[in-house]
C-alpha positions in Angstrom: -241.6 164.9 67.4 -240.9 165.2 71.1 -238.2 167.4 72.5 -236.0 166.1 75.3 -233.4 168.3 76.9 -230.0 166.7 77.3 -230.0 168.4 80.7 -232.7 165.9 81.7 -230.6 163.1 80.5 -227.6 164.4 82.5 -229.7 164.6 85.7 -231.1 161.1 85.3 -227.6 159.7 84.6 -226.3 161.3 87.8 -229.1 159.9 89.8 -228.8 156.4 88.4 -225.0 156.4 89.0 -225.7 156.8 92.7 -228.7 154.5 92.9 -227.0 151.7 91.0 -224.0 151.8 93.3 -226.1 151.7 96.5 -229.1 149.5 95.6 -228.9 146.0 94.1 -231.7 144.9 91.9 -234.4 143.2 94.0 -234.4 139.9 92.1 -230.6 139.6 92.5 -230.9 140.3 96.2 -233.5 137.6 96.4 -231.1 135.2 94.6 -228.4 135.9 97.1 -230.7 135.4 100.1 -232.0 132.1 98.6 -228.5 130.9 97.9 -227.5 131.7 101.4 -230.2 129.3 102.7 -229.0 126.5 100.4 -225.3 126.5 101.4 -224.5 123.4 103.5 -220.7 123.9 103.9 -220.0 126.0 107.0 -217.5 128.3 105.3 -219.6 128.9 102.2 -222.6 129.6 104.4 -220.7 132.1 106.5 -219.4 133.9 103.4 -222.9 134.1 101.9 -224.2 135.5 105.2 -221.5 138.2 105.1 -222.5 139.1 101.5 -226.2 139.4 102.5 -225.3 141.4 105.6 -223.2 143.7 103.4 -226.2 144.6 101.4 -228.2 145.5 104.5 -225.2 147.6 105.9 -225.0 149.5 102.6 -228.7 150.3 102.7 -228.6 151.3 106.4 -225.5 153.5 106.0 -226.4 154.8 102.6 -223.1 153.9 101.1 -221.9 151.9 98.1 -222.4 148.1 98.2 -218.9 147.7 96.8 -215.7 149.8 97.2 -215.1 149.4 93.4 -217.8 151.8 92.1 -216.9 150.7 88.6 -216.5 152.2 85.2 -219.8 153.8 84.2 -221.3 151.9 81.3 -224.4 153.7 79.9 -226.9 152.3 77.5 -229.2 154.8 75.7 -232.3 153.6 73.8 -233.4 156.7 71.9 -236.8 156.9 70.3 -236.5 158.0 66.7 -239.3 160.5 67.3 -237.2 162.3 70.0 -235.4 165.6 69.2 -232.6 166.1 71.7 -232.0 169.8 72.5 -229.8 172.1 74.7 -226.4 170.7 73.7 -224.3 167.6 73.2 -225.8 164.3 74.3 -222.3 162.7 75.0 -221.2 165.7 77.0 -224.5 165.5 79.0 -223.9 161.8 79.8 -220.4 162.5 81.0 -221.5 165.4 83.1 -224.1 163.2 84.7 -221.5 160.6 85.6 -219.2 163.4 86.9 -222.0 164.8 89.1 -223.2 161.4 90.2 -219.8 160.2 91.3 -219.0 163.5 93.0 -222.4 163.9 94.8 -222.6 160.2 95.7 -219.1 160.1 97.2 -218.3 157.2 94.8 -214.8 156.1 94.1 -213.4 157.4 90.8 -211.5 154.6 89.0 -211.0 155.8 85.4 -207.6 156.7 83.9 -207.4 158.9 80.9 -204.7 156.8 79.1 -204.4 153.0 79.3 -200.6 153.2 79.6 -199.9 156.5 81.3 -202.5 155.8 84.0 -203.4 159.3 85.2 -206.8 159.3 86.9 -209.4 161.6 85.4 -210.6 162.4 88.9 -214.4 162.2 88.1 -214.9 158.7 86.6 -215.4 160.1 83.1 -215.6 159.3 80.3 -218.4 156.8 80.4 -218.6 153.8 78.1 -221.6 154.8 76.0 -223.8 152.6 73.9 -226.5 154.3 71.8 -229.4 152.6 70.0 -232.2 154.2 68.0 -235.5 152.5 68.6 -239.2 153.2 67.8 -241.1 155.8 69.9 -240.6 159.1 71.6 -238.9 158.1 74.8 -235.4 157.7 76.0 -234.5 154.7 78.2 -231.3 155.1 80.2 -229.5 152.3 81.9 -226.4 152.8 84.0 -224.3 149.8 84.8 -221.3 150.5 87.0 -218.8 147.7 86.1 -216.1 146.7 88.6 -212.9 145.3 87.1 -212.4 142.4 89.5 -215.0 140.6 87.4 -214.4 142.5 84.1 -210.8 141.3 84.1 -211.9 137.7 83.9 -214.0 138.2 80.8 -213.0 136.5 77.6 -214.0 136.0 73.9 -213.3 133.2 71.4 -213.9 133.1 67.7 -215.2 129.6 67.2 -215.6 128.0 63.8 -219.1 127.2 62.7 -218.3 123.5 63.4 -218.4 124.2 67.1 -221.2 122.4 68.9 -223.5 123.5 71.7 -221.4 121.4 74.0 -218.2 123.1 72.8 -219.7 126.4 73.8 -220.9 125.2 77.1 -217.5 123.7 77.9 -215.8 127.0 76.9 -218.0 128.9 79.4 -217.3 126.3 82.1 -213.6 126.4 81.5 -213.8 130.3 81.7 -215.4 130.0 85.2 -212.9 127.5 86.4 -210.0 129.7 85.2 -211.5 132.7 86.9 -211.9 131.0 90.2 -212.5 133.4 93.1 -211.2 136.5 91.2 -214.6 137.8 90.0 -216.0 137.7 93.6 -218.5 134.8 93.1 -221.3 134.0 93.2 -221.3 135.5 89.8 -223.8 136.6 87.2 -222.6 135.5 83.8 -223.4 137.3 80.5 -222.8 135.2 77.4 -222.9 136.7 73.9 -223.2 134.4 70.9 -223.0 135.6 67.3 -222.6 138.9 65.6 -219.0 139.8 64.9 -216.0 140.4 67.2 -217.3 143.6 68.9 -221.0 142.9 68.8 -220.4 139.6 70.5 -218.8 141.4 73.5 -221.5 144.0 73.5 -224.2 141.2 73.7 -222.4 139.7 76.7 -222.3 143.0 78.5 -225.9 143.8 77.6 -226.9 140.3 79.0 -225.7 141.4 82.5 -228.3 144.2 82.4 -231.1 141.7 82.0 -233.0 140.7 85.1 -231.7 137.5 86.6 -235.3 136.3 86.9 -235.9 136.6 83.2 -234.8 133.8 80.9 -234.0 134.1 77.2 -237.1 134.3 75.0 -236.0 131.4 72.8 -236.5 127.9 74.3 -233.2 126.6 72.9 -231.2 129.3 74.7 -233.5 129.3 77.7 -232.7 125.6 78.3 -229.0 126.4 77.7 -229.0 129.1 80.4 -230.6 126.6 82.9 -228.1 123.9 82.0 -225.1 126.2 82.3 -226.2 127.5 85.7 -226.6 123.9 87.0 -223.2 122.8 85.6 -221.4 125.9 86.8 -222.8 125.3 90.3 -221.4 121.8 90.3 -217.9 123.0 89.8 -217.4 123.7 93.5 -215.8 127.1 93.1 -218.3 128.5 95.6 -218.7 131.9 97.3 -215.6 134.0 96.9 -213.8 130.9 95.7 -213.8 129.0 99.0 -215.9 126.1 97.8 -219.6 125.5 98.0 -222.8 125.0 96.1 -223.2 128.6 94.8 -220.7 129.7 92.1 -223.3 131.5 90.0 -226.6 133.1 90.6 -227.7 133.4 86.9 -226.5 132.9 83.3 -228.0 135.3 80.7 -227.4 134.6 77.1 -228.0 137.1 74.2 -227.6 136.2 70.6 -227.3 137.9 67.2 -227.1 136.7 63.5 -223.5 136.0 62.4 -221.5 135.3 59.3 -221.6 131.8 57.7 -217.8 131.5 58.4 -217.9 132.4 62.1 -219.3 131.8 65.6 -218.1 134.3 68.1 -218.7 133.7 71.8 -218.0 136.2 74.6 -218.3 135.7 78.3 -218.7 138.8 80.5 -218.4 138.1 84.3 -220.5 140.1 86.8 -219.7 139.7 90.5 -222.3 139.0 93.2 -223.2 142.7 93.0 -223.9 143.0 89.3 -225.2 146.5 89.3 -227.6 148.2 86.9 -230.5 150.7 87.1 -232.8 152.1 84.4 -235.2 154.9 83.9 -237.2 156.0 81.0 -237.9 159.7 80.2 
């Protein structure tokens, strides 16, 4: 049994909140740069140039890459041989978010009640997902989620009679309906299977997978590739102004489901789909 202080978790969460808001994953940056080179329409090319330049400006000025610093989504993979000490894990995570958003001068966007709308002032509470895994380590992933893209997300409870093409068409229709609202080019997380809430979780988790890594199963790997190609033929383009680049990647995650159901969730990520991880 390995003891891990929740104070260490707190400090890592604080650091990841700042890093994730200021530094885009290298493979996603590379996708943006490559897409910029491939745009032939003048307006689309100009928009892509602005997006790439924005990343450079954020790095040089040490400021967030987007003014919407998101709701802090935190994934914890906790080894079953870990003994957490020194207090409450949930409190430590929220304190980490509080410190990260304060020390990093990040915009606080969380309201304490969905209808009364009073800002909590420190971007807490976080959306926390915990999973027990083998081993004696704790993997922490912080994914700040802006709501321009989040608001376009959707879920449908298909019947088992739905075909592969039905699911693909649903995803395509979702992208068309979203248009320029999620700040394309987008990263798309698709969850298939599980039940109502697990399906949405899978779609969110998919956005934390590297855009350079395809699904481990050939069937879904081919589906990711086909969806990306077909989405980019829709012509929505960068920021919705038309062009060849509507999406940078499509990541699919799946889970077993009930014989009577086939849930499908689509979680939109903008061109700065942010996430950062550290293992302690």
